[in-house]
PADRENTI-79279 format. One record per residue (C-alpha): residue number from 1; residue in one letter; x, y, z. Coordinates in nm, 4 decimals, always signed. Each point is the difference from the previous one (the first is absolute). Last residue first. Layout:
N
PT   pos   code         c1         c2         c3
PT   NUM      A          X          Y          Z
...
This chain:
402
PT   pos   code         c1         c2         c3
PT   402      G    -4.1428   +13.2281   -10.4595
PT   401      S    +0.1692    -0.3138    -0.1178
PT   400      S    -0.2762    -0.2437    +0.1834
PT   399      S    -0.2686    +0.2254    -0.1160
PT   398      V    +0.1372    -0.0448    -0.3467
PT   397      Y    +0.0301    -0.3854    +0.0364
PT   396      M    -0.3320    +0.0052    +0.1215
PT   395      A    -0.1474    +0.1599    -0.2891
PT   394      R    +0.1542    -0.1710    -0.2167
PT   393      V    -0.1118    -0.3213    +0.1436
PT   392      A    -0.3432    +0.1010    -0.0190
PT   391      R    +0.0101    +0.1129    -0.3258
PT   390      S    +0.1446    -0.3150    -0.1177
PT   389      S    -0.2509    -0.2040    +0.1706
PT   388      A    -0.2997    +0.1854    -0.1396
PT   387      G    +0.1042    -0.0363    -0.3519
PT   386      R    +0.0778    -0.3822    +0.0861
PT   385      A    -0.4066    -0.0002    +0.0956
PT   384      A    -0.1091    +0.2066    -0.2618
PT   383      R    +0.1792    -0.2290    -0.2638
PT   382      D    -0.1554    -0.3354    +0.1974
PT   381      A    -0.3345    +0.1446    -0.0158
PT   380      T    +0.0183    +0.0604    -0.3615
PT   379      Q    +0.1191    -0.3712    -0.0458
PT   378      L    -0.2599    -0.1449    +0.2503
PT   377      Q    -0.2835    +0.2286    -0.2117
PT   376      R    +0.1388    -0.1200    -0.3505
PT   375      K    -0.0115    -0.3740    +0.1418
PT   374      A    -0.3204    +0.0365    +0.1088
PT   373      N    -0.1358    +0.1301    -0.3269
PT   372      S    +0.1566    -0.2781    -0.1765
PT   371      V    -0.1674    -0.2638    +0.2450
PT   370      A    -0.3355    +0.1321    -0.0519
PT   369      A    -0.0014    +0.0295    -0.3693
PT   368      A    +0.1624    -0.3831    +0.0017
PT   367      L    -0.3287    -0.0704    +0.1725
PT   366      R    -0.2200    +0.2235    -0.2166
PT   365      A    +0.1415    -0.1974    -0.2709
PT   364      G    -0.0746    -0.3104    +0.1359
PT   363      G    -0.3328    +0.0272    +0.0807
PT   362      S    -0.0783    +0.1353    -0.3580
PT   361      G    +0.1754    -0.3532    -0.1043
PT   360      G    +0.2954    -0.0408    -0.1563
PT   359      G    +0.2476    +0.0690    +0.2567
PT   358      G    -0.1400    -0.2518    +0.2724
PT   357      A    +0.2589    -0.2333    -0.0320
PT   356      V    +0.2885    +0.2467    -0.0244
PT   355      S    -0.1785    +0.1445    +0.3579
PT   354      L    +0.0041    -0.3451    +0.1473
PT   353      P    +0.3307    -0.1002    -0.1294
PT   352      R    +0.1883    +0.3793    +0.1616
PT   351      A    -0.1996    -0.0891    +0.3684
PT   350      A    +0.2608    -0.2261    +0.1219
PT   349      T    +0.3118    +0.1980    -0.0917
PT   348      T    -0.2204    +0.2851    +0.2227
PT   347      A    -0.0518    -0.2089    +0.3037
PT   346      K    +0.3430    -0.1102    -0.0134
PT   345      R    +0.1237    +0.3514    +0.0231
PT   344      P    -0.2292    +0.1118    +0.2506
PT   343      T    -0.2942    +0.1950    -0.0776
PT   342      V    -0.1447    +0.3605    +0.0187
PT   341      T    +0.3164    +0.1648    +0.1437
PT   340      A    -0.0258    +0.3734    +0.1544
PT   339      H    -0.0087    -0.1466    +0.3801
PT   338      S    +0.3647    -0.1843    -0.0713
PT   337      S    +0.1452    +0.3808    -0.0466
PT   336      K    +0.2258    +0.0320    -0.2993
PT   335      M    +0.3349    +0.0660    +0.0545
PT   334      G    +0.1865    +0.3349    -0.0499
PT   333      V    +0.1812    +0.0432    +0.3270
PT   332      M    -0.2020    +0.2178    +0.1523
PT   331      C    -0.3485    -0.0506    -0.1469
PT   330      A    +0.0620    -0.3577    +0.1393
PT   329      A    +0.0712    +0.2035    +0.3286
PT   328      T    -0.3264    +0.1746    -0.0164
PT   327      H    -0.1717    -0.3274    -0.1083
PT   326      M    +0.1108    -0.2376    +0.2403
PT   325      G    -0.0313    +0.2206    +0.3166
PT   324      G    +0.1267    +0.3566    +0.1050
PT   323      H    +0.3961    -0.0163    +0.0118
PT   322      R    -0.0111    -0.1670    +0.3467
PT   321      E    -0.2103    -0.2895    -0.0894
PT   320      V    +0.2090    -0.1000    -0.3091
PT   319      A    +0.3517    +0.0341    +0.2374
PT   318      S    -0.1897    -0.1912    +0.1999
PT   317      A    -0.0603    -0.2835    -0.2851
PT   316      L    +0.3434    +0.0168    -0.0697
PT   315      D    +0.1507    -0.0129    +0.3229
PT   314      E    -0.2583    -0.3290    +0.0471
PT   313      R    +0.1260    -0.1514    -0.2780
PT   312      G    -0.0016    -0.4114    +0.1054
PT   311      Q    -0.1985    -0.0650    -0.3324
PT   310      S    -0.3082    -0.0478    +0.1901
PT   309      R    +0.0481    +0.3490    +0.1444
PT   308      L    +0.0513    +0.1603    -0.3383
PT   307      L    -0.3318    -0.2169    -0.1216
PT   306      E    -0.1883    +0.1513    +0.2367
PT   305      L    +0.1171    +0.3466    -0.0536
PT   304      S    -0.1254    -0.0018    -0.3379
PT   303      P    +0.2595    -0.0565    -0.3349
PT   302      M    +0.0641    +0.3097    -0.1927
PT   301      V    -0.0969    -0.1309    -0.3433
PT   300      D    +0.2765    +0.0674    -0.2905
PT   299      P    +0.1546    -0.2941    +0.0764
PT   298      H    -0.2754    -0.2273    +0.0725
PT   297      G    +0.0848    -0.3881    -0.0560
PT   296      L    +0.0208    +0.0118    +0.4107
PT   295      Q    +0.4268    -0.0577    -0.0364
PT   294      K    -0.0214    +0.3131    -0.2091
PT   293      A    -0.1796    +0.2328    +0.2795
PT   292      V    +0.2140    -0.1253    +0.2288
PT   291      E    +0.2667    +0.1247    -0.1896
PT   290      Y    -0.1129    +0.3350    -0.1070
PT   289      L    -0.1212    +0.0813    +0.3442
PT   288      D    +0.4115    -0.0638    +0.1089
PT   287      Q    +0.0602    +0.2077    -0.2658
PT   286      A    -0.2086    +0.2560    +0.1288
PT   285      V    +0.1435    -0.0463    +0.3460
PT   284      A    +0.2658    +0.3188    -0.0054
PT   283      V    -0.2990    +0.2200    -0.1725
PT   282      L    -0.2179    -0.0503    +0.2854
PT   281      E    +0.3137    +0.0638    +0.2390
PT   280      A    +0.1115    +0.3289    -0.1678
PT   279      P    -0.3268    +0.1409    -0.0051
PT   278      A    -0.0909    -0.0430    +0.2962
PT   277      R    +0.2580    -0.1014    +0.3127
PT   276      R    +0.2077    -0.2227    +0.0421
PT   275      I    +0.1758    +0.0013    +0.3550
PT   274      A    +0.3831    -0.1517    -0.0199
PT   273      L    +0.1337    -0.3267    +0.2277
PT   272      G    +0.3284    +0.0409    +0.1860
PT   271      C    -0.1395    -0.0994    +0.3466
PT   270      K    +0.0938    +0.2764    +0.1825
PT   269      K    -0.1206    +0.2863    -0.2559
PT   268      A    -0.3416    -0.1961    -0.0662
PT   267      M    -0.0123    +0.0431    +0.3682
PT   266      H    +0.0364    +0.3718    +0.0173
PT   265      E    -0.2303    +0.0806    -0.3467
PT   264      A    -0.2971    -0.2314    +0.1412
PT   263      G    -0.0557    +0.1162    +0.3811
PT   262      G    +0.2595    +0.0692    +0.2487
PT   261      H    +0.0154    -0.2533    +0.2155
PT   260      R    -0.3603    -0.0199    +0.1573
PT   259      E    -0.1455    +0.0318    -0.3372
PT   258      I    +0.1559    -0.3101    -0.1092
PT   257      G    -0.0550    -0.2023    +0.2554
PT   256      K    -0.4003    +0.0554    +0.0099
PT   255      V    +0.0521    -0.0839    -0.4449
PT   254      L    +0.1363    -0.2854    +0.1514
PT   253      D    -0.2299    -0.0899    +0.2293
PT   252      S    -0.2727    +0.0807    -0.2883
PT   251      R    +0.1405    -0.3450    -0.1238
PT   250      G    -0.3168    -0.1084    -0.1567
PT   249      W    +0.1324    -0.0348    -0.3610
PT   248      N    -0.2889    +0.2632    -0.1492
PT   247      T    +0.1845    +0.2359    +0.3421
PT   246      L    +0.3632    -0.0515    -0.1320
PT   245      L    -0.1211    +0.0641    -0.3844
PT   244      H    -0.1815    +0.2997    +0.1346
PT   243      N    +0.2757    +0.1522    +0.2098
PT   242      S    +0.2599    -0.0238    -0.2934
PT   241      P    +0.2390    -0.3018    -0.0341
PT   240      F    +0.3882    +0.1320    -0.0445
PT   239      V    +0.1324    -0.0826    -0.3658
PT   238      G    +0.2864    -0.2227    -0.0021
PT   237      E    -0.1440    -0.2890    -0.1684
PT   236      L    -0.3599    +0.0013    +0.0596
PT   235      G    -0.0188    -0.3703    -0.0032
PT   234      H    -0.2700    -0.0973    +0.2705
PT   233      E    +0.2377    -0.1745    +0.2188
PT   232      E    +0.2889    +0.2103    -0.0276
PT   231      V    -0.1182    +0.3295    +0.0656
PT   230      F    -0.2073    -0.1349    +0.3037
PT   229      E    +0.3141    -0.1768    +0.1461
PT   228      C    +0.1521    +0.3469    -0.0275
PT   227      I    -0.2317    +0.1613    +0.1832
PT   226      H    +0.0133    -0.2901    +0.2139
PT   225      Q    +0.3993    +0.0640    +0.0830
PT   224      E    -0.0490    +0.4074    -0.0194
PT   223      L    -0.2655    +0.0035    +0.3014
PT   222      Q    +0.2696    -0.2456    +0.2301
PT   221      K    +0.2898    +0.2508    -0.0720
PT   220      R    -0.2721    +0.2602    +0.1160
PT   219      V    -0.0772    -0.1298    +0.3392
PT   218      S    -0.2987    +0.0787    +0.1486
PT   217      Y    -0.1741    -0.2189    -0.2702
PT   216      G    -0.2854    -0.1276    +0.1732
PT   215      T    -0.3654    +0.0169    -0.0757
PT   214      A    -0.2991    -0.1665    +0.1720
PT   213      R    -0.2872    +0.0604    -0.2355
PT   212      K    -0.3105    +0.1736    +0.1693
PT   211      G    -0.3690    -0.0264    +0.1428
PT   210      K    +0.1032    -0.2014    +0.2948
PT   209      P    +0.3702    -0.0231    +0.0712
PT   208      A    +0.1695    -0.2726    -0.2359
PT   207      A    +0.0965    -0.3332    +0.1199
PT   206      M    +0.2615    -0.1015    -0.2536
PT   205      P    +0.0089    -0.3519    -0.1943
PT   204      M    +0.2360    -0.2353    +0.0999
PT   203      G    +0.3097    -0.1072    -0.2464
PT   202      L    +0.3011    +0.0494    +0.2799
PT   201      H    +0.2222    +0.2505    -0.1901
PT   200      E    -0.3061    +0.1310    -0.1807
PT   199      A    -0.1500    +0.1466    +0.2995
PT   198      F    +0.3286    +0.0824    +0.1857
PT   197      A    +0.0715    +0.2315    -0.3338
PT   196      V    -0.3740    +0.1418    +0.0007
PT   195      M    -0.0119    +0.0790    +0.3952
PT   194      G    +0.3030    +0.2294    -0.0303
PT   193      G    +0.3333    -0.0294    -0.1850
PT   192      H    +0.2686    -0.1129    +0.2665
PT   191      Q    +0.0439    +0.3146    +0.1826
PT   190      Q    -0.3986    -0.0011    +0.0588
PT   189      M    +0.0073    -0.3697    +0.1131
PT   188      A    +0.2340    +0.1087    +0.2795
PT   187      S    -0.2364    +0.2770    +0.1086
PT   186      I    -0.3215    -0.1998    +0.0126
PT   185      L    +0.2034    -0.2486    +0.2207
PT   184      D    +0.1137    +0.1934    +0.2348
PT   183      T    -0.3132    +0.1246    +0.0762
PT   182      R    -0.1446    -0.3349    +0.1069
PT   181      G    -0.2519    +0.1025    +0.3070
PT   180      A    -0.2285    -0.2251    -0.1234
PT   179      S    -0.2250    +0.2957    -0.1318
PT   178      R    +0.2593    +0.1535    -0.1760
PT   177      L    +0.0560    -0.3491    -0.2138
PT   176      E    -0.3841    -0.0280    -0.0368
PT   175      A    -0.0150    +0.4102    -0.1649
PT   174      Q    +0.2919    -0.0589    -0.2000
PT   173      T    -0.1480    -0.2630    -0.1809
PT   172      P    +0.0253    -0.3885    +0.0280
PT   171      L    +0.0913    -0.2277    -0.2895
PT   170      T    -0.2818    -0.2058    -0.0572
PT   169      T    -0.0755    -0.3763    +0.1996
PT   168      C    +0.1119    +0.1400    +0.3669
PT   167      H    +0.0087    -0.2685    +0.2948
PT   166      A    +0.1113    +0.2801    +0.2210
PT   165      S    +0.3012    -0.2469    +0.0853
PT   164      D    +0.0603    -0.0981    -0.3532
PT   163      M    -0.0320    +0.3781    -0.0936
PT   162      W    +0.2297    +0.1175    +0.2681
PT   161      A    +0.2848    -0.2791    -0.0847
PT   160      K    -0.0244    +0.0724    -0.3726
PT   159      L    +0.0588    +0.3802    +0.0833
PT   158      E    +0.3262    -0.0904    +0.2055
PT   157      G    +0.1088    -0.2654    -0.2684
PT   156      V    -0.0735    +0.2652    -0.2895
PT   155      V    +0.1894    +0.2704    +0.1999
PT   154      N    +0.3015    -0.2223    +0.0527
PT   153      D    +0.0176    -0.0967    -0.3785
PT   152      F    -0.0010    +0.3867    -0.1215
PT   151      D    +0.3146    +0.0809    +0.2285
PT   150      K    -0.0117    +0.3553    +0.1261
PT   149      W    -0.2689    -0.0950    +0.3078
PT   148      F    +0.3379    -0.1572    +0.1442
PT   147      G    +0.2218    +0.3038    -0.0405
PT   146      R    +0.0383    +0.0411    +0.4313
PT   145      P    -0.1450    -0.2850    +0.1804
PT   144      K    -0.3389    -0.0872    +0.0695
PT   143      S    -0.2109    +0.0826    +0.2860
PT   142      C    -0.1162    -0.2930    +0.2033
PT   141      K    -0.2522    -0.2456    -0.0738
PT   140      L    -0.1778    -0.1033    +0.3417
PT   139      G    +0.0240    -0.3578    +0.1142
PT   138      L    +0.0648    +0.1200    +0.3591
PT   137      K    +0.2884    -0.2050    +0.0481
PT   136      A    +0.1298    +0.1814    -0.3204
PT   135      A    -0.0720    +0.3503    +0.0477
PT   134      V    +0.1696    -0.0289    +0.3468
PT   133      A    +0.3440    -0.0965    -0.1904
PT   132      A    -0.0403    +0.2382    -0.2744
PT   131      F    -0.0616    +0.2905    +0.1771
PT   130      G    +0.2734    -0.0452    +0.2217
PT   129      G    +0.1759    -0.2527    +0.2122
PT   128      M    -0.1918    -0.0012    +0.3153
PT   127      D    +0.1724    +0.2125    +0.2499
PT   126      K    +0.2008    +0.3152    -0.1664
PT   125      Q    -0.2513    +0.0418    -0.3351
PT   124      M    -0.3373    -0.1407    +0.1256
PT   123      A    +0.0364    +0.2149    +0.3207
PT   122      D    +0.0728    +0.3493    -0.2035
PT   121      S    -0.2888    -0.0485    -0.2024
PT   120      L    -0.2370    -0.0846    +0.2799
PT   119      S    +0.1261    +0.2806    +0.1831
PT   118      S    -0.0910    +0.2232    -0.2890
PT   117      L    -0.3612    -0.1292    +0.0540
PT   116      S    -0.1548    +0.3432    -0.0087
PT   115      N    -0.2322    -0.1008    -0.3234
PT   114      A    +0.1920    +0.2334    -0.2614
PT   113      R    +0.3421    -0.1934    +0.1836
PT   112      L    -0.1624    -0.3198    -0.0744
PT   111      Q    -0.1229    +0.1029    -0.3687
PT   110      A    +0.3425    +0.1501    -0.0906
PT   109      E    +0.2132    -0.2959    +0.1316
PT   108      T    -0.2359    -0.2325    -0.1997
PT   107      P    -0.3295    -0.2323    +0.0261
PT   106      M    +0.0955    -0.3704    -0.0767
PT   105      V    -0.2502    -0.0509    -0.2596
PT   104      G    -0.2896    -0.3358    +0.0615
PT   103      N    -0.3182    +0.2398    -0.0821
PT   102      L    +0.1773    +0.3517    +0.0868
PT   101      E    -0.3800    +0.1158    +0.1211
PT   100      L    +0.1818    +0.3130    +0.1695
PT    99      K    -0.2154    -0.1228    +0.3604
PT    98      D    +0.0918    -0.3509    -0.0801
PT    97      C    +0.3086    -0.0188    -0.0755
PT    96      L    +0.0351    +0.2694    +0.3257
PT    95      Q    -0.1034    -0.2573    +0.2338
PT    94      L    +0.2113    -0.2804    -0.1615
PT    93      I    +0.2894    +0.1864    +0.0710
PT    92      E    -0.0956    +0.0614    +0.3677
PT    91      A    -0.1202    -0.3697    +0.0880
PT    90      E    +0.3453    -0.0907    -0.1582
PT    89      V    +0.2068    +0.2631    +0.1825
PT    88      N    -0.1785    -0.0893    +0.3222
PT    87      E    +0.0323    -0.3907    -0.0436
PT    86      Y    +0.3788    +0.0569    -0.0408
PT    85      V    +0.0946    +0.1660    +0.2864
PT    84      K    +0.2739    +0.2465    -0.0274
PT    83      W    -0.2687    +0.2607    -0.0769
PT    82      Y    -0.1174    +0.0444    +0.3467
PT    81      G    +0.3008    +0.0116    +0.1942
PT    80      N    -0.1117    +0.2902    +0.2179
PT    79      P    -0.3416    +0.0473    -0.0024
PT    78      R    -0.2043    +0.1422    -0.2917
PT    77      R    -0.1947    +0.3638    +0.0276
PT    76      T    -0.2286    -0.0061    -0.2747
PT    75      R    -0.0482    +0.2325    -0.3171
PT    74      G    -0.2484    +0.1174    -0.1483
PT    73      Q    -0.1130    +0.2959    +0.2111
PT    72      T    +0.3020    +0.1772    +0.1300
PT    71      P    +0.0753    -0.1049    +0.3555
PT    70      L    -0.0609    +0.3059    +0.2328
PT    69      V    +0.2771    +0.2606    +0.0902
PT    68      A    -0.0862    +0.1584    +0.3360
PT    67      A    +0.3497    +0.0352    +0.1068
PT    66      K    +0.1232    +0.1525    -0.3017
PT    65      A    -0.2107    +0.2993    +0.0237
PT    64      V    +0.1640    +0.1197    +0.3149
PT    63      A    -0.2650    +0.0232    +0.3112
PT    62      R    -0.1115    +0.3678    +0.0151
PT    61      R    +0.1590    +0.2147    +0.2884
PT    60      P    -0.1638    +0.0285    +0.3486
PT    59      A    -0.1302    +0.3900    +0.0688
PT    58      M    +0.2468    +0.1355    +0.2618
PT    57      T    -0.1475    +0.0488    +0.3590
PT    56      P    -0.1562    +0.2005    +0.1795
PT    55      A    -0.0559    -0.1076    +0.3577
PT    54      T    -0.2885    -0.0984    +0.1295
PT    53      C    -0.2250    +0.1521    +0.2492
PT    52      M    -0.0841    -0.0402    +0.3686
PT    51      T    -0.1567    +0.2497    +0.2426
PT    50      S    +0.1757    -0.0059    +0.3329
PT    49      G    +0.0629    +0.3965    -0.0082
PT    48      A    +0.3183    +0.2202    +0.0150
PT    47      G    +0.0265    -0.0184    -0.3552
PT    46      M    +0.0580    -0.3075    -0.2077
PT    45      K    -0.0015    -0.3443    +0.1388
PT    44      T    +0.1452    -0.2678    -0.2642
PT    43      Q    -0.1270    -0.2886    -0.1964
PT    42      P    +0.2092    -0.2682    -0.1890
PT    41      R    -0.1671    -0.1116    -0.3410
PT    40      P    -0.1253    -0.3439    -0.0139
PT    39      A    +0.1841    -0.2268    -0.2648
PT    38      S    -0.1906    -0.1060    -0.3163
PT    37      A    +0.1624    +0.2593    -0.2307
PT    36      H    +0.3515    -0.1010    +0.1262
PT    35      L    -0.0431    -0.3695    -0.0307
PT    34      A    -0.1573    +0.0101    -0.3648
PT    33      A    +0.2920    +0.2098    -0.0902
PT    32      S    +0.2723    -0.2240    +0.1326
PT    31      L    -0.1794    -0.3133    -0.1705
PT    30      S    +0.0034    +0.1685    -0.3354
PT    29      A    +0.3660    +0.1000    +0.0577
PT    28      L    +0.0516    -0.3673    +0.1119
PT    27      S    -0.1367    -0.1279    -0.3565
PT    26      F    -0.2513    -0.1187    -0.1424
PT    25      G    +0.0805    -0.0957    -0.4012
PT    24      E    -0.2860    -0.3241    -0.0095
PT    23      V    -0.2839    +0.0183    +0.2119
PT    22      C    -0.1141    -0.3011    +0.2115
PT    21      A    +0.2907    -0.0647    +0.2320
PT    20      A    +0.0366    +0.4348    +0.0883
PT    19      L    -0.3470    -0.0057    +0.0496
PT    18      V    +0.0477    -0.3307    +0.2535
PT    17      M    +0.2650    +0.2315    +0.2175
PT    16      V    -0.2344    +0.3208    -0.0642
PT    15      M    -0.2773    -0.1963    +0.1959
PT    14      A    +0.2359    -0.0855    +0.2531
PT    13      L    +0.1800    +0.3249    +0.0540
PT    12      Q    -0.3573    +0.1828    +0.0746
PT    11      C    -0.1122    -0.3010    +0.2412
PT    10      I    +0.3396    +0.0686    +0.1892
PT     9      L    -0.0250    +0.3874    +0.0057
PT     8      R    -0.3728    -0.0640    +0.1261
PT     7      S    +0.1181    -0.2265    +0.2934
PT     6      A    +0.2815    +0.2910    +0.0414
PT     5      T    -0.2586    +0.2385    +0.0778
PT     4      T    -0.1904    -0.1907    +0.1682
PT     3      H    +0.2746    -0.0521    +0.2405
PT     2      A    +0.0747    +0.3512    +0.0352
PT     1      M    -0.3403    +0.1224    +0.1325
């Protein structure tokens, strides 16, 4: 009987030792609890008879919780000295790069700790010369020093290197850079004016997202610079360009940038430019309209929009369009509309000999009468137009003063 009990205890002890070798966190407390639970209970005699019964015992205590700790999911127990072997460090880093899709970039300390590799970070800093030394051995790009991205040339160099490796013929979009894990480039480019600034600096077209126009100007100073360049290029002379003018010239990116930074009023004040509104705007450009008409040989006729644009006066054409078109603007400034003229000046002078030559016959008389009647009609229309223009201008000033 004693021999059987001893052999049973030996077998149980062997099983417990095997379990202790396999399970992390096994302690003597769990071993004592297991032996106490599996040991045979002593038997005693009760009363005068020979009936055998078990002696009452206390219920066994539960094993302490810390004695049954299992390995956490995602963490692997590594043997002692594992991180001192360079091959192990190399394999772990490359595996993490593939997992995070870093594409040739050394993982940061924050990324290592987030993936339960703080021991790897400590080993590189203590035993292997730091992150930069390990990155150089593996051929990976290490994180940049403080202030690196504040230098515009550094950002351009990093962008060119990435574009060469990716064989890009256009400036990459933010989505492409983000999918490649280069959020550092995205942040740096936004600090230096956005995608538009880099596209202009590199002289490369922008790969705009499908159905959208790529816009930048996350920095207000960059937007101010482009607005001033547009004003100087189109001869606006201190006048803030309108949304209509910017859209006509294909600069919807500036329109969106202006809306992003507080609207036209705010940006005009920041740029030191004035916003002209009707009727003051049309009155201000009336003299320019007269000068252009005089250069074209018709000082009293409103030039057409095509003629204004051909003379490089897009500002005048836009002002005329904003005030109702050629006829309405002509009435406001006291000029004739080009639609009301019957013949150009040269054609009229060429037709005079014909009317004189034919003046002796009945056909010539009818022609002269028709010409005279047409002149009277034109004069009547001109007087009516001038009266309407004076009344319209007077009404505008009265309404504006009120």
